[in-house]
ZAPA-806193 format. One record per residue: x, y, z of N, C-alpha, C, CB in turn; residue number from 0. Coordinates in Angstrom, 1 decimal. Glycine has a CB too. Example, Ala and Ser with C-alpha at 12.3 -4.5 7.8 and 13.67 -1.06 7.14 Angstrom:
(rec (13.2; -5.7; 7.8); (12.3; -4.5; 7.8); (13.2; -3.3; 7.8); (11.3; -4.5; 9.0); 0)
(rec (12.8; -2.2; 7.1); (13.7; -1.1; 7.1); (12.9; 0.0; 7.9); (14.1; -0.6; 5.7); 1)
***
This chain:
(rec (15.4; 4.8; -10.8); (14.7; 3.9; -9.9); (15.4; 3.9; -8.5); (14.8; 2.5; -10.6); 0)
(rec (14.5; 3.9; -7.6); (15.0; 3.9; -6.2); (14.3; 2.8; -5.4); (14.7; 5.3; -5.6); 1)
(rec (15.1; 1.9; -4.9); (14.6; 0.8; -4.1); (14.2; 1.2; -2.7); (15.6; -0.3; -4.0); 2)
(rec (13.3; 0.4; -2.1); (12.9; 0.6; -0.7); (12.7; -0.7; 0.0); (11.6; 1.5; -0.6); 3)
(rec (12.7; -0.7; 1.4); (12.6; -1.9; 2.2); (12.0; -1.5; 3.5); (13.9; -2.6; 2.3); 4)
(rec (10.9; -1.9; 3.9); (10.3; -1.7; 5.2); (9.9; -2.9; 5.9); (9.2; -0.8; 5.2); 5)
(rec (10.0; -3.0; 7.2); (9.6; -4.2; 8.0); (8.8; -3.8; 9.2); (10.9; -5.0; 8.4); 6)
(rec (7.9; -4.7; 9.6); (7.1; -4.4; 10.8); (6.7; -5.8; 11.3); (5.8; -3.5; 10.5); 7)
(rec (6.8; -5.9; 12.7); (6.5; -7.1; 13.4); (5.1; -7.0; 14.1); (7.6; -7.4; 14.3); 8)
(rec (4.2; -7.9; 13.6); (2.9; -7.9; 14.1); (2.7; -8.9; 15.3); (1.9; -8.2; 13.1); 9)
(rec (1.9; -8.6; 16.3); (1.5; -9.6; 17.2); (0.2; -10.2; 16.6); (1.2; -9.0; 18.7); 10)
(rec (0.4; -11.4; 16.0); (-0.7; -12.0; 15.3); (-0.5; -13.5; 15.4); (-0.8; -11.6; 13.9); 11)
(rec (-1.6; -14.3; 15.3); (-1.3; -15.8; 15.5); (-0.6; -16.3; 14.3); (-2.7; -16.5; 15.7); 12)
(rec (-0.9; -15.8; 13.1); (-0.3; -16.4; 11.9); (-0.5; -15.4; 10.7); (-0.9; -17.8; 11.6); 13)
(rec (0.2; -15.7; 9.5); (0.0; -14.8; 8.4); (-1.5; -14.7; 7.9); (0.9; -15.2; 7.4); 14)
(rec (-2.2; -15.8; 8.0); (-3.5; -15.9; 7.6); (-4.5; -14.8; 8.4); (-4.1; -17.3; 7.7); 15)
(rec (-4.2; -14.7; 9.6); (-4.9; -13.8; 10.5); (-4.6; -12.3; 9.9); (-4.4; -13.9; 11.9); 16)
(rec (-3.4; -12.0; 9.6); (-3.1; -10.6; 9.1); (-3.8; -10.4; 7.7); (-1.6; -10.4; 9.0); 17)
(rec (-3.8; -11.5; 6.9); (-4.4; -11.2; 5.5); (-5.9; -11.2; 5.7); (-4.0; -12.4; 4.5); 18)
(rec (-6.5; -11.9; 6.7); (-7.9; -11.8; 6.9); (-8.3; -10.4; 7.2); (-8.4; -12.7; 8.0); 19)
(rec (-7.5; -9.7; 8.0); (-7.8; -8.3; 8.4); (-7.5; -7.4; 7.2); (-6.9; -7.9; 9.6); 20)
(rec (-6.4; -7.7; 6.4); (-6.0; -6.9; 5.3); (-7.2; -6.7; 4.3); (-4.8; -7.5; 4.6); 21)
(rec (-8.0; -7.7; 4.1); (-9.0; -7.8; 3.1); (-10.4; -7.5; 3.7); (-9.0; -9.1; 2.4); 22)
(rec (-10.5; -7.1; 5.0); (-11.7; -6.8; 5.7); (-12.1; -5.3; 5.3); (-11.5; -7.0; 7.2); 23)
(rec (-13.3; -5.2; 4.7); (-13.7; -3.8; 4.2); (-13.7; -2.7; 5.4); (-15.1; -3.9; 3.5); 24)
(rec (-14.1; -3.2; 6.5); (-14.1; -2.3; 7.7); (-12.7; -1.8; 8.0); (-14.7; -2.9; 8.8); 25)
(rec (-11.8; -2.7; 8.0); (-10.4; -2.4; 8.3); (-9.8; -1.5; 7.2); (-9.6; -3.6; 8.3); 26)
(rec (-10.2; -1.8; 5.9); (-9.7; -0.9; 4.8); (-10.2; 0.4; 5.0); (-10.1; -1.4; 3.5); 27)
(rec (-11.4; 0.6; 5.4); (-12.0; 2.0; 5.6); (-11.3; 2.7; 6.7); (-13.6; 1.9; 5.9); 28)
(rec (-11.0; 2.0; 7.8); (-10.3; 2.6; 8.9); (-8.9; 3.0; 8.5); (-10.3; 1.6; 10.0); 29)
(rec (-8.2; 2.1; 7.8); (-6.9; 2.5; 7.3); (-6.9; 3.7; 6.4); (-6.3; 1.4; 6.5); 30)
(rec (-7.9; 3.7; 5.5); (-8.0; 4.9; 4.5); (-8.2; 6.2; 5.3); (-9.2; 4.6; 3.6); 31)
(rec (-9.0; 6.2; 6.3); (-9.2; 7.4; 7.2); (-7.9; 7.8; 7.8); (-10.2; 7.2; 8.2); 32)
(rec (-7.1; 6.9; 8.3); (-5.8; 7.2; 8.9); (-4.8; 7.9; 8.0); (-5.2; 5.9; 9.5); 33)
(rec (-4.8; 7.4; 6.7); (-3.8; 7.9; 5.8); (-4.5; 8.9; 4.8); (-3.2; 6.8; 5.0); 34)
(rec (-5.7; 9.4; 5.2); (-6.3; 10.5; 4.5); (-6.7; 10.2; 3.0); (-5.4; 11.7; 4.5); 35)
(rec (-7.2; 9.0; 2.9); (-7.8; 8.7; 1.6); (-9.2; 9.1; 1.6); (-7.7; 7.1; 1.2); 36)
(rec (-9.6; 9.9; 0.6); (-11.0; 10.4; 0.5); (-12.0; 9.3; 0.1); (-11.0; 11.6; -0.4); 37)
(rec (-11.5; 8.6; -1.0); (-12.4; 7.5; -1.5); (-11.5; 6.5; -2.2); (-13.6; 8.1; -2.4); 38)
(rec (-12.1; 5.3; -2.4); (-11.4; 4.2; -3.0); (-12.6; 3.5; -3.9); (-10.8; 3.2; -1.9); 39)
(rec (-12.3; 3.5; -5.2); (-13.2; 2.9; -6.0); (-12.7; 1.5; -6.5); (-13.5; 3.8; -7.3); 40)
(rec (-13.3; 0.4; -6.1); (-12.9; -0.9; -6.6); (-13.3; -1.1; -8.0); (-13.4; -2.0; -5.6); 41)
(rec (-12.4; -1.3; -8.9); (-12.6; -1.5; -10.3); (-12.7; -3.0; -10.7); (-11.6; -0.8; -11.1); 42)
(rec (-12.0; -3.9; -9.9); (-12.0; -5.2; -10.1); (-11.7; -6.0; -8.8); (-10.9; -5.5; -11.2); 43)
(rec (-12.4; -7.1; -8.6); (-12.0; -7.9; -7.4); (-12.4; -9.3; -7.7); (-12.7; -7.4; -6.1); 44)
(rec (-11.4; -10.2; -8.0); (-11.6; -11.5; -8.4); (-10.8; -12.4; -7.4); (-11.3; -11.8; -9.8); 45)
(rec (-11.5; -13.5; -7.0); (-10.9; -14.4; -6.1); (-11.0; -15.8; -6.7); (-11.6; -14.4; -4.7); 46)
(rec (-9.8; -16.4; -7.1); (-9.8; -17.6; -7.8); (-8.9; -18.6; -7.2); (-9.5; -17.4; -9.3); 47)
(rec (-9.3; -19.2; -6.1); (-8.5; -20.2; -5.4); (-7.2; -19.5; -4.7); (-8.0; -21.2; -6.5); 48)
(rec (-6.1; -19.8; -5.3); (-4.9; -19.3; -4.7); (-4.6; -17.9; -4.9); (-3.7; -20.1; -5.1); 49)
(rec (-5.2; -17.3; -5.9); (-5.0; -15.9; -6.3); (-6.2; -15.0; -6.1); (-4.5; -15.8; -7.8); 50)
(rec (-6.0; -13.8; -5.5); (-7.0; -12.8; -5.5); (-6.4; -11.5; -6.1); (-7.5; -12.6; -4.0); 51)
(rec (-7.2; -11.0; -7.0); (-6.7; -9.8; -7.7); (-7.7; -8.7; -7.5); (-6.6; -10.0; -9.2); 52)
(rec (-7.1; -7.5; -7.1); (-8.1; -6.4; -6.8); (-7.4; -5.2; -7.5); (-8.3; -6.1; -5.3); 53)
(rec (-8.2; -4.4; -8.2); (-7.7; -3.2; -8.8); (-8.6; -2.1; -8.3); (-7.7; -3.3; -10.4); 54)
(rec (-8.0; -1.0; -7.8); (-8.8; 0.1; -7.3); (-8.2; 1.4; -7.8); (-8.8; 0.1; -5.8); 55)
(rec (-9.0; 2.4; -7.8); (-8.6; 3.8; -8.1); (-8.7; 4.5; -6.7); (-9.4; 4.5; -9.3); 56)
(rec (-7.6; 5.1; -6.2); (-7.6; 5.7; -4.9); (-7.5; 7.2; -5.0); (-6.6; 5.1; -4.1); 57)
(rec (-8.2; 7.9; -4.2); (-8.2; 9.4; -4.3); (-7.9; 10.0; -2.8); (-9.6; 10.0; -4.8); 58)
(rec (-6.6; 10.4; -2.7); (-6.2; 11.0; -1.4); (-6.9; 12.3; -1.1); (-4.8; 11.1; -1.3); 59)
(rec (-7.0; 12.6; 0.2); (-7.7; 13.9; 0.6); (-6.7; 15.1; 0.2); (-7.9; 14.0; 2.2); 60)
(rec (-5.4; 14.8; 0.4); (-4.5; 15.9; 0.1); (-4.4; 16.3; -1.3); (-3.1; 15.6; 0.7); 61)
(rec (-4.0; 17.5; -1.6); (-3.9; 18.0; -3.0); (-2.4; 18.4; -3.2); (-4.9; 19.2; -3.3); 62)
(rec (-2.2; 18.7; -4.5); (-0.9; 19.2; -4.8); (-0.7; 20.5; -4.1); (-0.8; 19.4; -6.3); 63)
(rec (0.6; 20.9; -3.7); (0.8; 22.2; -3.2); (0.4; 23.3; -4.2); (2.4; 22.4; -2.8); 64)
(rec (0.0; 24.4; -3.7); (-0.5; 25.5; -4.5); (0.5; 25.9; -5.5); (-1.0; 26.6; -3.6); 65)
(rec (1.8; 26.0; -5.1); (2.8; 26.5; -6.1); (3.0; 25.6; -7.2); (4.1; 26.7; -5.5); 66)
(rec (2.7; 24.3; -7.1); (2.9; 23.3; -8.2); (1.7; 23.2; -9.1); (3.1; 22.0; -7.6); 67)
(rec (0.5; 23.5; -8.6); (-0.7; 23.3; -9.3); (-0.7; 23.9; -10.8); (-1.8; 23.9; -8.5); 68)
(rec (-0.1; 25.1; -10.9); (-0.2; 25.6; -12.3); (0.8; 24.9; -13.3); (0.2; 27.2; -12.3); 69)
(rec (1.8; 24.2; -12.7); (2.7; 23.5; -13.5); (2.3; 22.1; -13.9); (4.0; 23.5; -12.9); 70)
(rec (1.6; 21.4; -13.0); (1.2; 20.0; -13.2); (-0.3; 19.9; -13.1); (2.0; 19.0; -12.3); 71)
(rec (-0.9; 19.4; -14.1); (-2.4; 19.3; -14.0); (-2.8; 17.9; -13.4); (-3.1; 19.5; -15.6); 72)
(rec (-3.9; 17.9; -12.8); (-4.4; 16.7; -12.2); (-4.4; 16.7; -10.7); (-3.5; 15.5; -12.7); 73)
(rec (-4.7; 15.5; -10.2); (-4.8; 15.4; -8.7); (-3.8; 14.3; -8.3); (-6.3; 15.0; -8.2); 74)
(rec (-3.8; 13.9; -7.1); (-2.9; 12.9; -6.5); (-3.5; 11.5; -6.6); (-2.6; 13.2; -5.0); 75)
(rec (-4.5; 11.3; -7.3); (-5.1; 9.9; -7.3); (-4.2; 8.9; -8.0); (-6.5; 9.9; -8.1); 76)
(rec (-4.4; 7.6; -7.8); (-3.5; 6.6; -8.3); (-4.3; 5.3; -8.5); (-2.2; 6.4; -7.4); 77)
(rec (-3.9; 4.5; -9.4); (-4.4; 3.2; -9.7); (-3.5; 2.2; -9.0); (-4.5; 3.0; -11.2); 78)
(rec (-4.2; 1.3; -8.3); (-3.5; 0.3; -7.5); (-4.0; -1.1; -7.9); (-3.7; 0.5; -5.9); 79)
(rec (-3.1; -1.9; -8.4); (-3.4; -3.3; -8.8); (-2.6; -4.2; -7.8); (-3.1; -3.6; -10.3); 80)
(rec (-3.4; -5.1; -7.2); (-2.7; -6.1; -6.3); (-3.1; -7.5; -6.7); (-3.0; -5.8; -4.8); 81)
(rec (-2.1; -8.4; -6.5); (-2.4; -9.8; -6.7); (-1.9; -10.5; -5.4); (-1.8; -10.4; -8.0); 82)
(rec (-2.8; -11.1; -4.7); (-2.5; -11.9; -3.5); (-2.2; -13.3; -3.9); (-3.6; -11.7; -2.4); 83)
(rec (-1.0; -13.8; -3.6); (-0.6; -15.2; -3.7); (-0.8; -15.9; -2.3); (0.8; -15.4; -4.2); 84)
(rec (-2.0; -16.4; -2.2); (-2.4; -16.9; -0.8); (-1.4; -17.9; -0.2); (-3.8; -17.5; -0.8); 85)
(rec (-1.1; -18.9; -0.9); (-0.1; -20.0; -0.4); (1.2; -19.4; 0.0); (0.1; -21.1; -1.4); 86)
(rec (1.7; -18.4; -0.7); (3.0; -17.8; -0.4); (3.0; -16.7; 0.5); (3.7; -17.3; -1.7); 87)
(rec (1.8; -16.3; 1.0); (1.6; -15.2; 2.0); (2.3; -14.0; 1.4); (2.3; -15.6; 3.4); 88)
(rec (1.9; -13.6; 0.2); (2.6; -12.5; -0.6); (1.6; -11.8; -1.4); (3.8; -13.0; -1.4); 89)
(rec (1.7; -10.5; -1.5); (0.9; -9.6; -2.3); (1.9; -8.8; -3.2); (0.0; -8.7; -1.5); 90)
(rec (1.6; -8.8; -4.5); (2.4; -8.1; -5.5); (1.6; -6.8; -5.8); (2.6; -8.9; -6.8); 91)
(rec (2.2; -5.6; -5.7); (1.6; -4.3; -6.0); (2.1; -3.7; -7.2); (1.9; -3.4; -4.8); 92)
(rec (1.3; -3.1; -8.0); (1.6; -2.2; -9.1); (0.8; -1.0; -9.0); (1.4; -2.9; -10.5); 93)
(rec (1.5; 0.2; -8.5); (0.8; 1.4; -8.2); (1.2; 2.4; -9.3); (1.1; 1.9; -6.8); 94)
(rec (0.3; 3.1; -9.9); (0.6; 4.0; -10.9); (-0.1; 5.4; -10.6); (0.1; 3.4; -12.2); 95)
(rec (0.7; 6.4; -10.2); (0.1; 7.7; -10.0); (-0.5; 8.2; -11.3); (1.1; 8.7; -9.5); 96)
(rec (-1.7; 8.7; -11.3); (-2.4; 9.2; -12.5); (-1.8; 10.5; -12.9); (-3.9; 9.3; -12.3); 97)
(rec (-1.3; 11.3; -12.0); (-0.7; 12.6; -12.2); (0.3; 12.8; -13.2); (-0.2; 13.2; -11.0); 98)
(rec (1.2; 11.8; -13.3); (2.4; 12.0; -14.2); (2.3; 11.3; -15.5); (3.6; 11.5; -13.5); 99)
(rec (1.1; 11.0; -15.9); (0.8; 10.4; -17.3); (1.7; 9.1; -17.6); (1.0; 11.5; -18.4); 100)
(rec (1.8; 8.3; -16.6); (2.5; 7.0; -16.9); (4.0; 7.1; -16.6); (2.3; 6.5; -18.3); 101)
(rec (4.5; 8.3; -16.1); (5.9; 8.5; -15.9); (6.3; 8.0; -14.5); (6.3; 9.9; -16.2); 102)
(rec (5.4; 7.5; -13.7); (5.7; 7.1; -12.3); (5.1; 5.7; -12.1); (5.2; 8.1; -11.2); 103)
(rec (5.9; 4.8; -11.4); (5.4; 3.6; -11.0); (6.0; 3.1; -9.7); (5.6; 2.6; -12.1); 104)
(rec (5.2; 2.4; -8.9); (5.7; 1.8; -7.7); (5.3; 0.3; -7.8); (5.0; 2.4; -6.3); 105)
(rec (6.4; -0.5; -7.7); (6.3; -2.0; -7.8); (6.8; -2.4; -6.4); (7.2; -2.6; -9.0); 106)
(rec (5.9; -3.3; -5.8); (6.3; -3.7; -4.5); (5.8; -5.1; -4.2); (5.8; -2.7; -3.4); 107)
(rec (6.4; -5.7; -3.2); (6.0; -7.0; -2.7); (5.8; -6.9; -1.2); (7.0; -8.1; -3.0); 108)
(rec (4.6; -7.3; -0.8); (4.1; -7.4; 0.7); (4.2; -8.8; 1.1); (2.7; -6.8; 0.9); 109)
(rec (5.1; -9.2; 2.0); (5.2; -10.6; 2.3); (5.2; -10.8; 3.8); (6.5; -11.1; 1.7); 110)
(rec (4.5; -11.9; 4.2); (4.4; -12.1; 5.6); (5.1; -13.5; 6.0); (3.0; -12.2; 6.0); 111)
(rec (5.8; -13.5; 7.1); (6.4; -14.8; 7.6); (6.2; -14.9; 9.0); (8.0; -14.8; 7.4); 112)
(rec (5.9; -16.1; 9.5); (5.8; -16.5; 10.9); (7.1; -16.4; 11.5); (5.2; -17.8; 11.1); 113)
(rec (7.3; -15.7; 12.6); (8.6; -15.5; 13.2); (8.7; -16.3; 14.5); (8.8; -14.1; 13.5); 114)
(rec (7.5; -16.6; 15.1); (7.5; -17.4; 16.3); (6.1; -17.4; 16.8); (8.4; -16.8; 17.4); 115)
(rec (5.8; -18.0; 17.9); (4.4; -18.0; 18.4); (3.9; -16.5; 18.6); (4.4; -18.7; 19.8); 116)
(rec (2.8; -16.2; 17.9); (2.2; -14.9; 18.1); (3.0; -13.7; 17.3); (2.1; -14.7; 19.5); 117)
(rec (3.9; -14.1; 16.5); (4.6; -13.0; 15.8); (4.8; -13.3; 14.3); (6.0; -12.8; 16.4); 118)
(rec (4.3; -12.3; 13.5); (4.3; -12.3; 12.1); (5.1; -11.1; 11.6); (2.9; -12.4; 11.5); 119)
(rec (6.1; -11.4; 10.8); (6.9; -10.3; 10.2); (6.4; -9.9; 8.9); (8.4; -10.7; 10.1); 120)
(rec (6.3; -8.5; 8.7); (5.9; -8.0; 7.4); (7.1; -7.4; 6.7); (4.7; -6.9; 7.5); 121)
(rec (7.3; -7.8; 5.5); (8.4; -7.2; 4.7); (7.7; -6.5; 3.5); (9.4; -8.4; 4.1); 122)
(rec (8.1; -5.3; 3.2); (7.5; -4.5; 2.1); (8.7; -4.0; 1.4); (6.6; -3.3; 2.7); 123)
(rec (8.9; -4.6; 0.2); (10.1; -4.3; -0.6); (9.6; -3.9; -2.0); (11.1; -5.6; -0.7); 124)
(rec (10.4; -3.0; -2.6); (10.0; -2.6; -4.0); (10.9; -1.5; -4.5); (8.6; -2.2; -4.0); 125)
(rec (10.4; -0.8; -5.5); (11.1; 0.2; -6.1); (10.1; 1.3; -6.7); (12.0; -0.3; -7.3); 126)
(rec (10.6; 2.5; -6.7); (9.8; 3.6; -7.3); (10.6; 4.1; -8.4); (9.6; 4.8; -6.3); 127)
(rec (9.9; 4.3; -9.6); (10.5; 4.8; -10.8); (9.7; 6.0; -11.2); (10.5; 3.7; -11.9); 128)
(rec (10.4; 7.1; -11.4); (9.8; 8.3; -12.0); (10.6; 8.8; -13.1); (9.6; 9.4; -10.9); 129)
(rec (10.1; 8.8; -14.3); (10.8; 9.3; -15.5); (10.6; 10.8; -15.7); (10.4; 8.4; -16.7); 130)
(rec (11.3; 11.6; -15.0); (11.2; 13.0; -15.1); (12.7; 13.5; -15.1); (10.4; 13.7; -14.0); 131)
(rec (13.0; 14.1; -16.1); (14.5; 14.6; -16.2); (14.7; 15.6; -15.1); (14.7; 15.3; -17.6); 132)
(rec (15.9; 15.5; -14.6); (16.4; 16.5; -13.5); (15.9; 16.2; -12.2); (16.1; 17.9; -13.9); 133)
(rec (14.6; 16.0; -12.0); (13.9; 15.9; -10.7); (13.4; 14.5; -10.4); (12.8; 16.9; -10.5); 134)
(rec (13.5; 13.5; -11.2); (12.9; 12.2; -11.1); (13.4; 11.6; -9.7); (13.3; 11.3; -12.3); 135)
(rec (14.7; 11.6; -9.4); (15.2; 11.0; -8.2); (14.7; 11.7; -7.0); (16.8; 11.2; -8.2); 136)
(rec (14.5; 13.0; -7.0); (13.9; 13.7; -5.8); (12.5; 13.4; -5.6); (14.1; 15.2; -6.0); 137)
(rec (11.7; 13.2; -6.7); (10.4; 12.8; -6.6); (10.2; 11.4; -6.1); (9.7; 12.9; -8.0); 138)
(rec (11.1; 10.5; -6.5); (11.2; 9.1; -6.0); (11.4; 9.1; -4.6); (12.2; 8.3; -6.7); 139)
(rec (12.3; 9.9; -4.1); (12.6; 9.9; -2.6); (11.4; 10.4; -1.8); (13.9; 10.8; -2.4); 140)
(rec (10.8; 11.5; -2.4); (9.5; 12.0; -1.7); (8.4; 10.9; -1.6); (8.9; 13.3; -2.5); 141)
(rec (8.3; 10.2; -2.7); (7.3; 9.2; -2.7); (7.6; 8.1; -1.7); (7.2; 8.6; -4.1); 142)
(rec (8.9; 7.7; -1.5); (9.3; 6.7; -0.5); (9.0; 7.2; 0.9); (10.8; 6.3; -0.7); 143)
(rec (9.3; 8.5; 1.1); (9.1; 9.1; 2.4); (7.6; 9.0; 2.8); (9.6; 10.5; 2.5); 144)
(rec (6.8; 9.3; 1.8); (5.3; 9.3; 2.0); (4.8; 7.9; 2.2); (4.6; 9.9; 0.8); 145)
(rec (5.4; 7.0; 1.5); (5.1; 5.5; 1.6); (5.5; 5.0; 3.0); (5.8; 4.7; 0.5); 146)
(rec (6.6; 5.4; 3.6); (7.1; 5.1; 4.9); (6.1; 5.6; 6.0); (8.5; 5.6; 5.1); 147)
(rec (5.7; 6.8; 5.8); (4.6; 7.3; 6.8); (3.3; 6.6; 6.7); (4.4; 8.8; 6.5); 148)
(rec (2.9; 6.3; 5.5); (1.6; 5.6; 5.3); (1.7; 4.2; 5.9); (1.2; 5.5; 3.9); 149)
(rec (2.8; 3.5; 5.6); (3.0; 2.1; 6.1); (3.1; 2.0; 7.6); (4.2; 1.4; 5.4); 150)
(rec (3.7; 3.0; 8.2); (3.7; 3.0; 9.7); (2.3; 3.2; 10.2); (4.7; 4.0; 10.2); 151)
(rec (1.6; 4.1; 9.7); (0.2; 4.4; 10.1); (-0.7; 3.2; 9.9); (-0.5; 5.7; 9.4); 152)
(rec (-0.5; 2.5; 8.8); (-1.4; 1.4; 8.5); (-1.0; 0.1; 9.3); (-1.4; 1.1; 7.0); 153)
(rec (0.2; 0.0; 9.5); (0.6; -1.1; 10.4); (0.1; -1.0; 11.8); (2.1; -1.2; 10.5); 154)
(rec (0.1; 0.2; 12.4); (-0.5; 0.5; 13.6); (-2.0; 0.2; 13.6); (-0.3; 1.9; 14.0); 155)
(rec (-2.7; 0.6; 12.6); (-4.0; 0.3; 12.5); (-4.4; -1.1; 12.4); (-4.5; 1.0; 11.3); 156)
(rec (-3.6; -1.9; 11.7); (-3.7; -3.3; 11.5); (-3.5; -4.0; 12.8); (-2.8; -3.8; 10.3); 157)
(rec (-2.5; -3.5; 13.6); (-2.2; -4.1; 14.9); (-3.4; -4.0; 15.8); (-1.0; -3.5; 15.5); 158)
(rec (-3.9; -2.7; 15.8); (-5.1; -2.5; 16.7); (-6.3; -3.3; 16.3); (-5.5; -1.0; 16.7); 159)
(rec (-6.5; -3.5; 15.0); (-7.7; -4.3; 14.5); (-7.4; -5.7; 14.8); (-7.8; -4.1; 13.0); 160)
(rec (-6.2; -6.3; 14.8); (-5.9; -7.7; 15.2); (-6.2; -7.8; 16.6); (-4.4; -8.1; 14.8); 161)
(rec (-5.8; -6.9; 17.5); (-6.0; -6.9; 18.9); (-7.5; -6.9; 19.2); (-5.3; -5.7; 19.7); 162)
(rec (-8.2; -6.0; 18.5); (-9.7; -6.0; 18.8); (-10.4; -7.2; 18.4); (-10.3; -4.8; 18.1); 163)
(rec (-9.9; -7.9; 17.4); (-10.6; -9.1; 16.8); (-10.1; -10.4; 17.5); (-10.4; -9.1; 15.3); 164)
(rec (-9.1; -10.2; 18.4); (-8.7; -11.4; 19.1); (-7.8; -12.3; 18.2); (-9.8; -12.2; 19.6); 165)
(rec (-7.1; -11.7; 17.3); (-6.3; -12.6; 16.3); (-4.8; -12.5; 16.7); (-6.5; -12.1; 14.8); 166)
(rec (-4.5; -12.2; 17.9); (-3.1; -12.1; 18.3); (-2.7; -13.4; 19.0); (-2.9; -10.9; 19.2); 167)
***
């Protein structure tokens, strides 16, 4: 198990503005393009008062490196289950890569806090667990590096979207 922690400061009026953008389908499509997601299939989306649950299967554009393809069958798709706790300004993530037959999991919390007028801090904390003898730790670190790149790109996308929508 390898923990991670990432932060980003948004120019936004409040956490609700950021979450409004987060769940906007147009924004999701723009983010997916930036991080090279080929398609996203929503399997479940329920909104019950303080909780919103969404489950999706995500298919990245990128594929396994050619040298690895004969050793590991499958693609880089993953199942993503999120639960948004609206009052707490928090989303819980459970991400399971389909490639490793249940041997990998990413658990994370996406949390927003008002930091001052027009400033909302995003905290993204969690852990990656890959149960593969000898190479599990290296795979965990590679997943975290990819996650950091993706979160940087999506934060920039979100900020641009907030700016365009006048939510700053």
